[in-house]
C-alpha positions as CSV (number, residue, x, y, z in Angstrom):
1,M,0.0,0.0,0.0
2,E,1.7,3.2,-1.2
3,Y,-1.1,5.6,-0.4
4,L,-3.7,5.9,2.3
5,P,-7.1,6.5,0.9
6,P,-8.5,10.0,1.5
7,Q,-9.6,10.3,5.1
8,P,-12.2,12.8,6.5
9,W,-9.8,13.9,9.3
10,M,-7.0,14.7,6.8
11,S,-9.2,17.1,4.8
12,A,-10.9,18.7,7.8
13,P,-10.4,22.5,8.0
14,A,-8.6,22.2,11.3
15,T,-6.1,19.7,10.0
16,R,-5.6,21.7,6.8
17,A,-4.9,24.8,8.8
18,V,-2.2,23.2,10.9
19,V,-0.5,21.5,8.0
20,A,-0.5,24.8,6.0
21,A,1.1,26.6,9.0
22,L,3.8,24.0,9.4
23,T,4.7,23.7,5.8
24,A,4.8,27.5,5.2
25,G,8.5,27.5,5.9
26,G,9.2,24.8,3.4
27,A,9.5,21.8,5.7
28,D,7.9,18.5,4.9
29,V,5.5,17.2,7.6
30,R,3.8,13.8,8.1
31,F,1.0,12.3,10.1
32,V,2.4,9.7,12.5
33,G,1.3,7.0,14.9
34,G,-2.2,6.0,15.7
35,C,-4.1,8.2,13.2
36,V,-2.2,6.4,10.4
37,R,-2.5,3.0,11.9
38,D,-6.2,3.2,12.6
39,S,-7.0,4.7,9.2
40,I,-5.4,1.7,7.5
41,L,-7.7,-0.6,9.5
42,G,-10.8,1.6,9.0
43,R,-11.1,2.4,12.7
44,A,-12.2,5.7,14.1
45,V,-9.4,8.3,14.6
46,T,-9.5,10.5,17.7
47,D,-6.0,12.0,18.0
48,I,-4.0,13.5,15.2
49,D,-0.2,13.6,15.7
50,I,2.2,15.3,13.2
51,A,6.0,15.1,12.9
52,T,8.2,17.7,11.5
53,P,12.0,18.3,11.1
54,D,11.6,21.9,12.3
55,A,12.7,22.6,15.9
56,P,10.0,23.3,18.5
57,T,10.8,27.1,18.6
58,R,10.3,27.2,14.8
59,V,7.1,25.2,15.1
60,I,5.7,27.8,17.6
61,E,6.7,30.7,15.3
62,L,5.0,29.1,12.3
63,L,1.8,28.3,14.2
64,E,1.6,31.8,15.7
65,A,2.3,33.4,12.4
66,A,-0.7,31.6,11.0
67,G,-2.9,32.8,13.9
68,L,-3.0,29.4,15.6
69,K,-2.5,28.8,19.3
70,A,0.7,27.0,20.2
71,V,1.2,25.4,23.6
72,P,4.7,24.1,24.6
73,T,3.4,21.0,26.3
74,G,6.7,19.1,26.1
75,I,9.1,21.4,24.4
76,E,12.2,19.8,25.9
77,H,11.3,16.6,24.1
78,G,10.2,18.5,21.0
79,T,6.4,18.5,21.5
80,V,4.2,21.4,20.9
81,T,0.4,21.3,20.9
82,A,-1.4,23.3,18.2
83,V,-5.0,24.3,18.5
84,A,-7.1,24.9,15.4
85,F,-10.8,25.3,15.5
86,H,-10.8,24.2,19.1
87,R,-9.1,20.9,18.2
88,P,-5.6,19.9,19.6
89,F,-2.9,18.5,17.4
90,E,0.4,17.2,18.9
91,I,3.3,18.4,16.9
92,T,6.7,16.7,17.5
93,T,10.1,17.4,16.1
94,L,11.9,14.4,14.7
95,R,14.2,12.9,17.3
96,R,16.7,10.3,17.9
97,D,17.6,8.8,21.4
98,V,21.0,9.8,22.8
99,E,20.5,8.0,26.1
100,S,17.5,6.2,27.5
101,Y,16.2,6.6,31.0
102,G,12.9,4.9,30.6
103,R,10.2,7.5,30.3
104,R,12.8,10.3,30.4
105,A,15.0,9.5,27.4
106,K,17.6,12.1,26.4
107,V,17.0,13.0,22.8
108,S,18.5,15.1,20.1
109,F,16.5,16.6,17.2
110,T,17.1,15.4,13.7
111,D,15.8,15.6,10.2
112,D,16.1,11.8,9.7
113,W,12.6,10.3,9.4
114,T,13.9,6.7,9.6
115,A,15.8,7.5,12.8
116,D,12.7,9.0,14.3
117,A,10.6,5.9,13.3
118,A,13.2,3.6,14.8
119,R,12.4,5.1,18.3
120,R,8.9,3.9,18.2
121,D,7.8,0.7,19.9
122,F,5.9,-1.4,17.3
123,T,6.2,-1.6,13.6
124,F,2.7,-0.3,12.9
125,N,3.3,2.6,15.2
126,A,6.3,3.6,13.1
127,L,4.1,4.3,10.1
128,S,3.8,7.8,8.7
129,C,2.1,9.5,5.8
130,T,2.3,12.8,4.0
131,P,-0.7,15.2,3.9
132,E,-1.4,13.8,0.4
133,G,-1.6,10.3,1.9
134,R,1.7,8.8,0.7
135,L,2.7,6.1,3.2
136,H,6.1,5.5,4.6
137,D,6.6,2.1,6.2
138,P,10.2,1.5,7.2
139,F,9.7,-1.6,9.3
140,G,6.8,-3.6,7.6
141,G,4.1,-2.2,9.8
142,V,1.3,-2.4,7.1
143,V,1.9,-6.2,6.7
144,D,1.9,-6.6,10.5
145,L,-1.4,-4.7,10.8
146,R,-3.0,-6.8,8.1
147,T,-1.8,-10.1,9.7
148,K,-2.6,-8.9,13.2
149,R,1.0,-9.3,14.4
150,V,2.2,-7.0,17.2
151,R,6.0,-6.8,16.7
152,F,8.6,-4.6,18.3
153,V,10.8,-2.3,16.1
154,G,14.2,-4.0,16.6
155,D,15.2,-6.2,19.5
156,A,12.3,-6.7,21.9
157,T,14.4,-7.1,25.0
158,A,16.4,-4.0,24.2
159,R,13.2,-1.9,23.5
160,I,11.6,-3.0,26.8
161,R,14.8,-2.3,28.7
162,E,14.8,1.2,27.4
163,D,11.3,1.7,28.8
164,V,9.6,-1.1,30.7
165,L,6.2,0.4,30.0
166,R,6.5,-1.0,26.5
167,L,6.0,-4.5,28.0
168,L,2.5,-3.6,29.1
169,R,1.9,-1.8,25.9
170,F,2.7,-4.9,24.0
171,F,-0.1,-6.8,25.7
172,R,-2.4,-3.9,25.4
173,F,-1.8,-3.5,21.7
174,Y,-2.0,-7.3,21.2
175,A,-5.5,-7.2,22.9
176,H,-6.7,-4.5,20.5
177,Y,-4.8,-5.3,17.3
178,G,-3.3,-8.8,17.5
179,A,-4.4,-12.3,16.9
180,P,-2.9,-15.7,17.9
181,P,-0.2,-16.7,17.9
182,P,1.6,-13.7,19.7
183,D,5.1,-12.8,18.6
184,G,7.5,-15.2,20.2
185,D,10.4,-12.8,20.6
186,A,8.1,-10.3,22.3
187,L,6.7,-12.9,24.7
188,A,10.2,-14.2,25.6
189,A,11.3,-10.7,26.3
190,A,8.3,-9.9,28.3
191,R,8.8,-12.9,30.6
192,V,12.5,-12.0,31.2
193,M,11.8,-8.3,31.8
194,A,8.6,-8.6,33.8
195,P,10.3,-8.3,37.2
196,L,11.1,-4.6,36.3
197,L,7.4,-3.7,36.2
198,P,7.1,-2.7,39.8
199,K,9.5,0.2,39.0
200,L,6.7,1.8,37.0
201,S,4.4,4.3,38.7
202,G,1.0,3.2,39.7
203,E,-0.6,5.7,37.4
204,R,1.1,4.3,34.3
205,I,0.3,0.7,35.2
206,A,-3.3,1.7,35.8
207,A,-3.6,3.5,32.5
208,E,-2.3,0.6,30.5
209,T,-4.3,-1.9,32.5
210,L,-7.6,-0.1,32.0
211,K,-6.9,0.4,28.2
212,L,-6.2,-3.4,28.0
213,L,-9.5,-4.1,29.8
214,A,-11.3,-2.1,27.2
215,A,-10.4,-4.7,24.5
216,A,-13.0,-7.1,23.1
217,D,-11.4,-10.1,24.8
218,P,-9.1,-9.0,27.6
219,A,-9.4,-12.2,29.6
220,A,-7.5,-14.2,27.0
221,V,-4.7,-11.7,27.0
222,L,-4.6,-11.7,30.8
223,V,-4.4,-15.5,30.7
224,L,-1.4,-15.1,28.4
225,M,0.2,-12.7,30.8
226,R,-0.4,-15.0,33.7
227,D,1.0,-18.0,31.9
228,H,4.1,-16.1,30.9
229,M,4.7,-14.9,34.5
230,V,3.9,-11.2,33.8
231,L,0.6,-10.7,35.6
232,M,2.2,-11.6,39.0
233,H,4.5,-8.7,38.9
234,F,1.9,-5.9,38.6
235,L,-1.5,-7.3,39.4
236,P,-1.2,-10.5,41.4
237,E,-4.7,-10.1,42.7
238,A,-6.2,-10.7,39.3
239,D,-7.1,-14.3,40.0
240,R,-10.6,-14.4,38.7
241,L,-9.9,-14.5,35.0
242,D,-12.8,-17.0,34.7
243,R,-15.3,-14.5,36.1
244,L,-13.9,-11.8,33.8
245,D,-14.3,-14.1,30.8
246,R,-17.9,-14.8,31.6
247,L,-18.6,-11.1,32.3
248,V,-17.3,-10.2,28.8
249,G,-19.6,-12.8,27.3
250,I,-22.6,-11.4,29.2
251,E,-21.8,-7.8,28.1
252,A,-21.6,-9.0,24.5
253,R,-25.0,-10.7,24.8
254,L,-26.6,-7.6,26.2
255,G,-24.9,-5.3,23.7
256,L,-23.2,-3.3,26.5
257,E,-20.1,-1.3,25.9
258,A,-16.9,-2.3,27.7
259,E,-16.5,-0.7,31.1
260,P,-12.9,-1.2,32.2
261,P,-13.5,-0.4,35.9
262,R,-16.2,-3.0,36.1
263,R,-13.9,-5.5,34.4
264,L,-11.1,-4.7,36.8
265,A,-13.4,-5.3,39.7
266,A,-14.5,-8.6,38.2
267,V,-11.0,-10.0,37.9
268,L,-10.0,-9.3,41.5
269,A,-10.2,-12.0,44.0
270,G,-10.6,-11.2,47.7
271,G,-13.4,-8.7,48.1
272,E,-13.5,-5.0,49.1
273,Q,-10.2,-4.8,51.0
274,V,-8.3,-6.3,48.1
275,A,-10.0,-3.8,45.8
276,R,-8.9,-0.9,48.1
277,T,-5.4,-2.2,48.2
278,V,-5.2,-2.4,44.4
279,A,-6.7,1.0,44.0
280,A,-4.1,2.5,46.4
281,R,-1.2,0.8,44.6
282,L,-2.4,1.9,41.2
283,R,-3.2,5.4,42.5
284,L,-6.7,5.3,41.1
285,S,-8.9,8.3,41.6
286,N,-11.3,8.3,44.4
287,A,-14.2,7.9,42.0
288,L,-12.6,4.8,40.3
289,R,-11.7,3.3,43.7
290,D,-15.2,3.7,45.0
291,R,-16.7,2.2,41.8
292,I,-14.5,-0.9,42.0
293,V,-15.1,-1.4,45.7
294,A,-18.9,-1.0,45.3
295,A,-19.0,-3.4,42.4
296,I,-17.7,-6.3,44.5
297,A,-19.1,-5.3,47.9
298,R,-21.7,-7.3,49.8
299,P,-24.5,-8.1,49.6
300,A,-24.2,-9.6,46.1
301,P,-27.4,-9.9,44.1
302,L,-29.0,-13.3,43.4
303,A,-31.0,-14.3,40.4
304,S,-33.7,-15.5,42.8
305,L,-34.4,-12.0,44.2
306,D,-38.0,-10.9,43.9
307,G,-39.0,-7.4,42.9
308,A,-39.2,-6.0,46.4
309,Q,-35.7,-7.4,47.3
310,A,-34.2,-6.1,44.1
311,R,-35.7,-2.6,44.8
312,A,-34.4,-2.7,48.3
313,L,-30.8,-3.3,47.0
314,R,-31.2,-0.8,44.3
315,Y,-32.3,1.8,46.8
316,R,-29.0,1.6,48.6
317,L,-26.9,1.9,45.4
318,S,-26.4,4.2,42.5
319,A,-27.7,2.8,39.1
320,E,-24.0,2.3,38.1
321,A,-23.1,0.4,41.2
322,Y,-26.2,-1.7,41.1
323,R,-25.6,-2.6,37.4
324,D,-21.9,-3.4,38.1
325,R,-22.8,-5.6,41.1
326,C,-25.5,-7.5,39.2
327,L,-23.3,-8.2,36.2
328,I,-20.4,-9.4,38.3
329,A,-22.8,-11.6,40.4
330,W,-24.3,-12.9,37.1
331,A,-20.8,-13.8,35.9
332,E,-20.1,-15.4,39.3
333,N,-23.2,-17.5,39.8
334,G,-24.6,-18.1,36.4
335,A,-28.4,-19.0,36.2
336,P,-30.6,-18.4,33.2
337,D,-30.2,-15.1,31.4
338,E,-33.8,-14.2,31.7
339,A,-33.8,-14.2,35.5
340,W,-30.7,-12.0,35.6
341,R,-32.1,-9.6,32.9
342,T,-35.1,-9.0,35.2
343,I,-32.9,-8.3,38.2
344,L,-30.6,-6.1,36.1
345,A,-33.5,-4.0,34.7
346,M,-34.0,-2.6,38.2
347,A,-31.0,-0.4,37.5
348,E,-33.4,1.8,35.5
349,W,-35.8,2.2,38.4
350,S,-35.7,5.6,40.2
351,P,-35.9,5.0,43.9
352,P,-38.2,7.3,45.9
353,Q,-36.9,9.5,48.7
354,F,-37.6,8.6,52.3
355,P,-40.7,10.7,53.1
356,I,-39.6,12.0,56.5
357,K,-36.5,13.6,58.0
358,A,-34.9,13.7,61.5
359,Q,-36.3,17.2,61.9
360,D,-39.8,15.7,61.9
361,A,-38.8,13.6,64.9
362,V,-37.3,16.7,66.6
363,D,-40.5,18.6,66.0
364,R,-42.3,15.9,67.9
365,G,-40.0,16.1,70.9
366,A,-37.2,13.8,70.0
367,T,-33.7,14.7,71.3
368,A,-30.9,15.1,68.7
369,G,-28.1,12.6,69.1
370,P,-27.1,9.0,68.4
371,G,-30.4,7.7,69.5
372,L,-32.3,9.8,67.0
373,G,-30.0,8.5,64.3
374,R,-30.8,4.9,65.2
375,L,-34.5,5.7,65.3
376,M,-34.5,7.2,61.8
377,A,-32.4,4.3,60.4
378,D,-34.8,1.7,61.9
379,L,-37.7,3.6,60.5
380,E,-36.2,3.8,57.1
381,K,-35.6,0.0,57.2
382,W,-39.2,-0.5,58.0
383,W,-40.2,1.7,55.1
384,I,-37.9,-0.2,52.7
385,A,-39.2,-3.6,54.0
386,G,-42.7,-2.4,53.1
387,D,-41.5,-2.0,49.5
388,F,-41.6,1.9,49.8
389,A,-45.4,1.8,49.9
390,A,-45.8,4.1,53.0
391,D,-46.4,7.7,52.2
392,R,-45.4,10.7,54.3
393,A,-48.6,10.6,56.5
394,F,-48.2,6.8,57.1
395,C,-44.5,7.3,58.0
396,L,-45.3,10.1,60.4
397,A,-47.9,7.9,62.1
398,E,-45.3,5.2,62.5
399,L,-42.8,7.7,63.8
400,D,-45.4,8.9,66.4
401,R,-46.0,5.3,67.4
402,R,-42.3,4.6,68.0
403,L,-41.8,7.9,69.8
404,S,-44.7,7.1,72.1
405,A,-43.3,3.6,72.8
406,I,-40.0,5.2,73.7
407,S,-41.5,7.8,76.0
408,G,-43.9,5.3,77.6
């Protein structure tokens, strides 16, 4: 393939404006990385990256001369973000590695396109194309894409040693772009280099793990990682690959989109405390931590729940937490789909608000304090047990009865 067929993102006004600005000084520019890779496969393109031989300071001059916003997001490594029509474009000067310190490699700028491509991790990520669509494929990336082979540029062990994050990226890209059998050299290198994974920050491990879990069949890839002694070095708690596999099948039958946090919860063995430990180690946000913990907390739904029991559980949970917990319980316990579909549908139910408040009790002579809190909690449990049928008047009558019993 010498030319990439015309792509909407290539002819979009924002793209044309950035390309025109960068080429105004006479330099050749190319689209690089994911936008080229995904266009060849006919997949959606979200981010557009552009490479140029011009130095970052020159890139900024050209962009500003064209009236475009230029943000020096990583100028020491040659990266400038251009903004055109409110859309960002990452512009990077061609580089070659001088010394490698993992994520903080020392680079020098160059005008050698092949040297820049040789820095990239996988052959299909080293692809580039001109604004007219002419492809440049120095390492056979197009063939690897077509045959679903994820292959390192150069020696796999050396590339991982330069940056151990590439080990996780291999499995992530294999999950999204690969097909069996996986590249033998890459697997062998991953097994040898896996003990280095704990040196990565929790945030970087989390980002790659969640991206892997967004793949169509992440369980099979995690099995591969387990069998090649990789999983144990960054996520040893992932011992429920069977449950994850069943969850993915359920999601597919229901037509649900992949939800990586739910899938992460499903793969963890050990309950809430384990989920909190993993969340802390991976430095997940509070929102992600809470979602994962809630997804595997007790009580777990059962397919045998009747409507009132399902509503009682849903009342205590958000729609998201209820849905996550039902799907994971479904994957854990099985039972016919129809029974679980009925339980799961309760996620769409909008729970009513408890009709009375503590102030109602205070207005009737109750004293504020722990005893009042227990009284209101017990009263709410009574209301829930009655399937939320009692209205405000009925709840106030029950409150009066209980207050009378206490005072008497």
